[in-house]
C-alpha positions as CSV (number, residue, x, y, z in Angstrom):
1,M,0.0,0.0,0.0
2,Q,1.2,3.5,-0.8
3,E,2.1,5.5,2.3
4,L,-0.2,8.4,1.3
5,T,-3.1,6.0,1.0
6,Y,-2.3,4.7,4.5
7,K,-2.2,8.3,5.9
8,H,-5.6,9.0,4.3
9,L,-7.1,5.9,6.0
10,L,-5.7,7.1,9.3
11,A,-7.2,10.5,8.8
12,E,-10.6,9.1,7.8
13,K,-10.5,6.8,10.9
14,A,-9.9,9.7,13.2
15,S,-12.7,11.7,11.5
16,L,-15.2,8.9,11.7
17,E,-14.4,8.4,15.4
18,A,-15.0,12.1,16.1
19,M,-18.3,12.0,14.2
20,I,-19.5,9.0,16.1
21,A,-18.5,10.4,19.4
22,N,-20.3,13.7,18.7
23,A,-23.5,12.0,17.3
24,K,-26.7,13.2,19.0
25,N,-28.4,9.8,18.6
26,P,-25.9,6.8,18.9
27,N,-28.7,4.5,17.7
28,S,-29.6,6.2,14.5
29,L,-29.1,4.7,11.1
30,S,-26.6,7.4,10.1
31,T,-24.5,6.5,13.2
32,A,-24.7,2.9,12.4
33,S,-23.5,3.6,8.9
34,L,-20.5,5.6,10.2
35,S,-19.7,2.7,12.6
36,A,-19.8,0.2,9.7
37,R,-17.4,2.4,7.7
38,L,-15.2,2.8,10.7
39,K,-15.0,-1.0,11.2
40,K,-14.1,-1.4,7.5
41,I,-11.4,1.3,7.7
42,S,-9.9,-0.1,10.9
43,S,-9.7,-3.6,9.4
44,M,-7.9,-2.1,6.3
45,I,-5.4,-0.3,8.6
46,D,-4.9,-3.4,10.8
47,D,-4.0,-5.5,7.7
48,V,-1.1,-3.2,6.8
49,A,2.4,-3.5,8.3
50,P,3.7,0.1,8.4
51,V,7.3,-1.1,7.6
52,E,5.9,-2.4,4.2
53,L,4.4,0.9,3.1
54,I,5.6,2.2,-0.2
55,K,7.1,5.7,0.2
56,K,6.4,8.3,-2.4
57,A,8.1,11.5,-3.6
58,I,6.6,14.1,-5.9
59,I,8.6,16.2,-8.4
60,T,6.9,19.0,-10.2
61,F,8.1,21.4,-12.9
62,R,7.2,24.8,-14.2
63,G,8.7,27.0,-16.9
64,K,9.2,26.8,-20.6
65,P,8.8,23.0,-21.1
66,V,5.5,23.0,-19.0
67,H,2.1,24.2,-20.2
68,G,0.2,24.9,-17.0
69,S,-1.1,21.7,-15.5
70,Q,-2.1,20.2,-18.9
71,S,1.1,19.0,-20.5
72,I,4.9,18.8,-20.4
73,S,7.6,18.2,-23.0
74,A,8.3,14.5,-23.3
75,D,11.9,15.1,-24.2
76,F,12.4,17.3,-21.2
77,S,10.6,15.1,-18.7
78,A,12.5,12.0,-19.8
79,S,15.8,13.8,-19.5
80,A,14.9,15.4,-16.1
81,L,13.7,12.1,-14.6
82,D,16.8,10.3,-15.9
83,R,19.2,12.9,-14.4
84,L,17.2,12.9,-11.1
85,A,17.5,9.1,-11.0
86,N,21.2,9.2,-11.6
87,A,21.7,11.8,-8.9
88,V,19.7,9.7,-6.4
89,A,21.5,6.5,-7.2
90,S,24.9,8.2,-7.1
91,I,24.3,9.7,-3.7
92,A,23.1,6.3,-2.4
93,A,26.3,4.7,-3.8
94,S,28.3,7.4,-2.0
95,S,26.7,6.5,1.3
96,N,27.5,2.9,0.7
97,N,31.1,3.8,-0.3
98,T,30.7,2.0,-3.6
99,L,30.8,4.9,-6.1
100,T,33.9,5.4,-8.2
101,Y,34.9,8.2,-10.6
102,H,34.2,6.0,-13.7
103,G,32.0,3.1,-14.8
104,A,28.3,2.3,-14.1
105,I,26.6,3.6,-11.0
106,P,26.6,0.6,-8.5
107,N,23.2,-0.9,-7.7
108,K,21.3,1.7,-9.6
109,A,18.3,-0.6,-10.1
110,K,18.1,-1.0,-6.3
111,H,17.3,2.7,-6.0
112,S,15.0,2.9,-9.0
113,L,12.2,5.4,-8.6
114,Q,9.0,4.3,-10.3
115,I,6.5,6.7,-11.9
116,T,3.1,5.8,-10.4
117,G,1.1,8.9,-11.4
118,T,1.0,12.5,-12.3
119,A,1.1,15.2,-9.6
120,V,-2.1,17.0,-8.7
121,G,-2.3,20.7,-9.1
122,S,0.8,21.3,-11.3
123,F,2.6,19.2,-13.9
124,G,4.9,16.6,-12.4
125,F,5.1,13.0,-11.3
126,E,4.6,10.8,-8.3
127,L,7.6,8.6,-7.8
128,S,7.4,5.5,-5.6
129,L,10.5,4.3,-3.8
130,P,11.6,0.6,-3.8
131,K,9.6,-1.7,-1.7
132,S,11.2,-2.6,1.6
133,E,11.7,-6.3,0.6
134,D,13.6,-5.1,-2.5
135,D,15.6,-2.5,-0.5
136,L,18.6,-4.6,0.3
137,I,22.3,-4.5,-0.8
138,D,24.7,-7.1,0.5
139,G,22.6,-7.6,3.7
140,Q,22.5,-3.9,4.4
141,K,19.5,-1.7,4.2
142,N,19.5,0.3,0.9
143,D,18.3,3.6,2.3
144,T,16.7,5.3,-0.7
145,E,14.5,7.2,1.8
146,H,17.6,8.7,3.5
147,T,19.1,9.5,0.1
148,L,16.1,11.6,-0.9
149,S,16.2,13.4,2.4
150,Q,20.0,14.1,1.9
151,L,19.2,15.4,-1.6
152,Q,16.6,17.8,-0.2
153,S,18.9,19.0,2.5
154,L,21.7,19.5,-0.1
155,L,19.4,21.6,-2.3
156,Q,18.0,23.7,0.6
157,Y,21.5,24.3,2.0
158,G,22.7,25.2,-1.5
159,M,20.1,28.0,-1.6
160,T,20.1,29.3,1.9
161,G,22.7,27.4,4.0
162,T,26.3,28.1,4.9
163,D,29.4,26.5,3.4
164,E,29.9,24.6,6.6
165,Q,26.4,23.0,6.3
166,I,27.0,22.0,2.8
167,S,30.5,20.7,3.6
168,D,29.1,18.4,6.3
169,L,26.8,16.8,3.7
170,I,29.2,16.5,0.8
171,E,31.8,14.9,3.1
172,I,29.9,11.7,2.5
173,I,28.8,12.5,-1.0
174,H,31.3,11.5,-3.8
175,P,32.4,14.3,-6.2
176,R,30.8,12.3,-9.0
177,A,27.5,12.3,-7.2
178,M,27.7,16.1,-6.8
179,A,28.4,16.3,-10.5
180,K,25.2,14.3,-11.2
181,V,23.2,16.7,-9.0
182,N,24.6,19.6,-11.0
183,D,23.8,17.8,-14.3
184,F,20.1,17.8,-13.2
185,L,20.3,21.5,-12.2
186,M,22.0,22.5,-15.5
187,L,19.3,20.8,-17.5
188,M,16.7,22.9,-15.6
189,Q,18.7,26.0,-16.4
190,N,19.3,25.2,-20.1
191,Q,15.6,24.3,-20.5
192,E,14.4,27.4,-18.6
193,A,12.6,25.3,-16.1
194,L,12.2,25.3,-12.3
195,F,11.2,22.4,-10.0
196,A,10.0,21.4,-6.5
197,L,10.7,18.1,-4.8
198,Q,8.3,16.9,-2.1
199,F,9.1,14.0,0.2
200,N,8.2,13.1,3.8
201,D,6.1,16.2,4.1
202,V,9.1,18.4,3.2
203,I,8.9,20.5,0.1
204,T,12.2,21.8,-1.4
205,R,11.4,24.4,-4.1
206,V,13.6,26.3,-6.5
207,N,11.5,29.5,-6.9
208,D,13.4,31.5,-9.5
209,T,16.4,31.5,-11.9
210,K,18.5,33.3,-9.4
211,Q,18.2,30.4,-6.9
212,L,18.9,27.9,-9.6
213,S,22.0,29.8,-10.7
214,T,23.2,30.0,-7.1
215,L,22.8,26.2,-6.7
216,I,24.8,25.5,-9.9
217,E,27.6,27.9,-8.9
218,R,27.9,26.6,-5.4
219,F,27.9,22.9,-6.5
220,S,30.4,23.5,-9.2
221,Q,33.5,21.3,-9.1
222,N,35.5,24.6,-8.9
223,N,34.0,25.2,-5.5
224,I,35.0,21.7,-4.2
225,R,38.7,21.4,-3.8
226,Q,40.5,18.1,-3.2
227,Y,44.2,17.8,-2.5
228,N,46.7,15.9,-0.4
229,E,48.6,17.1,2.7
230,T,51.3,15.5,4.7
231,Y,51.7,15.9,8.4
232,T,54.1,14.6,11.0
233,G,52.8,13.9,14.5
234,R,50.9,11.1,16.1
235,F,47.6,9.4,16.2
236,I,46.0,10.0,19.6
237,G,42.8,8.1,19.0
238,V,41.0,5.9,16.5
239,L,37.4,4.6,16.7
240,P,37.2,1.6,14.3
241,K,33.4,1.3,14.4
242,T,32.8,4.9,13.3
243,R,36.0,5.0,11.2
244,T,37.1,8.3,12.8
245,F,40.5,9.4,14.1
246,E,42.3,12.2,15.9
247,F,45.8,13.1,14.9
248,Q,48.0,15.6,16.7
249,N,50.6,17.2,14.5
250,D,54.0,18.6,15.7
251,D,52.4,22.0,16.3
252,K,50.0,20.4,18.8
253,H,47.0,21.0,16.4
254,I,44.4,18.3,16.5
255,I,43.2,17.0,13.1
256,K,39.9,15.1,13.2
257,G,38.9,13.0,10.2
258,K,37.5,9.8,8.8
259,I,39.0,6.5,7.6
260,N,38.1,5.5,4.1
261,S,35.9,2.4,3.8
262,Q,38.5,0.6,1.7
263,V,40.9,0.5,4.7
264,P,40.3,-3.1,5.9
265,N,41.1,-2.9,9.6
266,P,41.1,0.5,11.2
267,E,41.9,-1.1,14.6
268,Y,45.4,-1.8,13.2
269,I,46.2,1.9,13.4
270,N,45.7,1.7,17.2
271,Q,47.8,-1.4,17.4
272,A,50.7,-0.2,15.2
273,Y,50.8,3.6,15.4
274,L,48.9,4.9,18.4
275,N,51.0,7.7,20.1
276,K,54.0,6.9,18.0
277,P,55.7,9.6,15.9
278,T,54.5,9.2,12.3
279,T,54.3,10.9,9.0
280,V,50.8,10.7,7.4
281,N,49.4,11.7,4.0
282,F,45.7,12.8,4.2
283,Q,43.3,13.5,1.4
284,V,41.7,16.9,2.1
285,M,38.3,18.1,0.8
286,Q,37.3,21.8,1.2
287,F,34.0,23.2,0.1
288,G,34.1,27.0,-0.5
289,N,35.2,28.7,2.7
290,A,34.3,25.8,5.0
291,K,36.9,24.1,7.2
292,P,38.9,21.3,5.5
293,K,37.7,17.7,5.9
294,Y,40.5,15.1,6.3
295,E,40.4,11.5,5.2
296,L,42.9,8.7,5.5
297,M,42.7,6.7,2.3
298,D,45.1,3.9,2.9
299,I,47.2,2.3,5.7
300,S,50.2,2.7,3.3
301,A,49.8,6.5,3.8
302,I,51.1,6.1,7.3
303,H,54.9,5.9,7.9
304,Q,56.5,5.5,11.3
305,N,59.4,7.8,11.8
306,P,62.8,6.2,11.9
307,D,63.5,7.6,15.4
308,S,60.4,6.1,16.8
309,P,60.9,3.6,19.7
């Protein structure tokens, strides 16, 4: 069952209960009819496992390719939905640490958004997320729902947020995924279109061309710098489960960062290098004027200094 249908049933149930409670004559035929309907609705609700509800997102468009709420360019809508799907799948693959700079987007079909109808009130589409039983990758939950929420936050921060807010998000989003998001935005700009994305009762709307241009400029690869830096100092703490570390350099400055998912055994850093003088090469990512984010990409980037005990 669609989540929206389930919510409508819950709302109708509450309305029926209120009408029955306020009925002047509990024994009237009208009250009996309401009670029969309530019984039917309650049975329908009881038959549904909430975890199996099908989530739905709504994407609507306006601008040159759209003619009111009557029609939309087929070429535009096909391209827009394709680029949106690529952005969603790429962000999901980033979260699962499976996205690379080249090749097919991993597990794209697992994050497939299905068109289930047209949006009411303006021209767009209702998009169903994968069913929960299909929402698995390698035994892990394939969180398409979380991915869409991330995309909404990214777009909202891009319009009104700070560089730090965006930086915290794109720390876990691969640069290729950011490029896919920008591909979608640039299509909107080139086709003189605007859009709104609704999911989980949150609406993220690009209201005008100025906001759209701001998004494209802020998400440009020129605004996301990646480089390597080498430090001497010592690891003062590593948390293997969260894949995070603290490193104190020779100037007593604490560098906090994450350990790449391809590093097989983060605990080894505690065993081999904790509190020992080392030289380490970190990958650094900096968005705009935000603080740099540090990542240890490989154990081979750590070298114990010759004078270490």
